[in-house]
N, C-alpha and C positions, 0 to 999 in steps of 0.2 A: 590762771595759766593759760598763756597761748597755746593754742593746739598743735602749733608746729613741733613743739618739742615733745609731743606724747606719744608714746608706741606706735610710730609709723613703720619702724624699721628703718627710716631714712637715717643715713650716715650723718653724724653729729657735726662733720664739717659742712656737710651740703645745706644742712638747717641753719647754720651761722652766715653762710653766704646768702642764701635765699633770703632771709629774715632781714639782714643788713643792707639789702641791694638798693633800698630807696635811698637811705643817707648816703650810701656808697656814690650813688648816681649824683646827689644834689653836690657834695664835695668836690667831685671830678670836674662838674661842669659851672663851678663857682666863675663870678666873673673875674676875680683875680686868674685863677689857673687857666680859664681859657684865653685871657688877654697874655700870660705868661707863654703858654704853649703855643700860641698863636705869633711870637715874636714880637709883640706890641709894648712890652715893658722895658725898662732900663734894666741893666746888669745890677744896679743899686737896688731893684725890687727883688730880683732873684737873690741878691746877698741878704736882704733882709728876711727872706722866705727862710734861707740855709740858717740864719741865725735862731730862728724859732725853732728849726729841728734840732739844733743843739740843746736846747732845754729840754725839750720831749725827749730824746734820746738819752741824755745825761739822767733824767729820772729812771727811764727803764734799765739803764745799764749800772746805775749805782746800786740797785736793790738786785741787781742779777746775783752778785754772790752769796746772799743772806738765804737766796731762793734756790738754789742748787741742788739742794737735799729735799726739798719740799716734794710730797708725792705727787701734786697735781701740776705746779708750775716747774718743777725740777727739770722734766725732759725736755721743755721747750729751751732752757738757757744753753746756747751754742755759742762757742766763742766765734765761730766764723761768721756769724751775724752782726757781730758788736761793730757798732758805725762810730761811736763817740771820738775815735781817733782820727778817723776820715775825716770826720765835719770840721774837726779844728785844722787838719790840714786844707781844707777848703777853705774856712775862714782866715788864715793866715795868707792865703793867696788871693783872696777877695776883699780884704781890709787891710792887710798888712801886719807886720809882726807884734803889734800892740792891739790886735783884735778884740781883746777882751775889755778894752777901756770903753766906758760907757756903753758897754752891751747890757740891754733890758729886754726881758719878754714883753710881748702884747700881754694887756690883761687876759684875753682868752688862752694864749698860750701858758701863762702861769696858773690858770685853773687847770687846764689839761695835765700838765706836770706835776701840779699836786693831787689830782687825783689819781694819776699812777702812782705815785708815791703812797698814797694812802692804801691802795689795794695792795701794794706790795708788802706794806705793813700788817694788815688787818684780814685780806682776803685774797691769797694767792690765785684763785681761780678767776677772780677780776683781772689781776695781772695778767693772765693768759690773755683774755679777751683784747687787751690792748697791746699786748705782744703782737698777737695774730695781725690785727687790723694795720699795723705799721710795717712789720717786718714782710709780711706777705705782700702787702702794696709795694714796697721797695723792690721787692724781686720782680713785680709784673710792672705795674703801671710806671714805676719808678723810671724805668728803661727809656719810657717816650721822653720824659722829662730831661734826661741826659742827652739823649740824641737832638733835641730842640736846643739846649743850652750851648751845646757844642756848636752848632750851626749859627745859632743866633749871635753870641757873643765872644766865638772863635777859641774857644777852650781846646786844648789838645785832646784828641779821643780818649777817653777813659782817664786823662791827666788829671792836675791840680784845677780845681773847680767842679769838678764832679765826680771827685773820688768818692763820696757817701754813695753814688749808685753802682758803683764796683764793686762787686764782692768776689774779689780775686782767690777767696780759698773754697768758694761754691764752684766747682767746674760745670756741674750740670744742673741749673736752676729748676729745670722741670722736674727732674727726677727728687732734688731736696724737697719742692713743693708738695710733691706727692707723698714724701715721708712726713713733712710737716702735718698734713691732712690725717695722715695714719695716726699720727701722734694725738689728735684733736678727736679721732673716732675713738681712741682708745681712753679717752680722759675718764677717771673712775667717779662719776658724778651722777645721783639720779635726776630725773627729769624735772625736778624744781630746780636743783642746781644749774643744770644746763639751761634752763630757760633765763637763770639769771644771769649768766655768762654770754648768753645771746643779747640780754638788754643791755649789758655793759658794752658789749660789741656796737651796738646801736649808739650808746652814750658817746663811745670813741669817735664815731664819725660825727656826731653833733659837734663835739669838741674839735675836732679838726675842721668843719664848716665854719664854726665861728673864728676861728683863725683865719681861713681865708677871706671872711668877711672884713675884719679889722686890718688884713692887710691890703685888700681893696680900697678901703677907705683912705689907707695911708698912700697909695699908689693909684688914684682914679686917672683913667684917660680923659684927656681934655675933649670936650666935645666939639 
């Protein structure tokens, strides 16, 4: 077992953040995300990325109902976080009313969504790892993506095309994130199980990085 999760008295939320820092940085600094944030890609690349998010969040949120009473995962199931409806509104704006036609996940996205569903079915603490890596990222770095998208492709501020990043029911994101981290700190799990959750967080970031690599291959910048 990794020493980071043993008896140090460090809050669990801190252990997760520190342990997954390397994978988190790799995902954030991928070529695709760097090019997207730099305004060097087309709106088609942004739309393709949004499509992949839909598959991820559908997996997260289709499982939410069955987990709401689970001792470990239940406290994290918060309706104000749900993103599927906003993603669908964004996709209708980006792709038109028939946005579902021909929609397919990248192989990495399909694997990512399948792992989320597997954890939801058989290991709720692992589901929490995926929940944490996605939703807290949306509340933080996701706001940078929204700002860039509005400026690069002319979306209305917090309007159609970027609604995924707008949490209308969370008035104070900083306070919400503090509360979320307190839930993590209170997770009823022993050190071994906490280490498994940390490892699943790393795995989630690796899945995310694989999605970015496949998006980067699909939307390479011309030399």
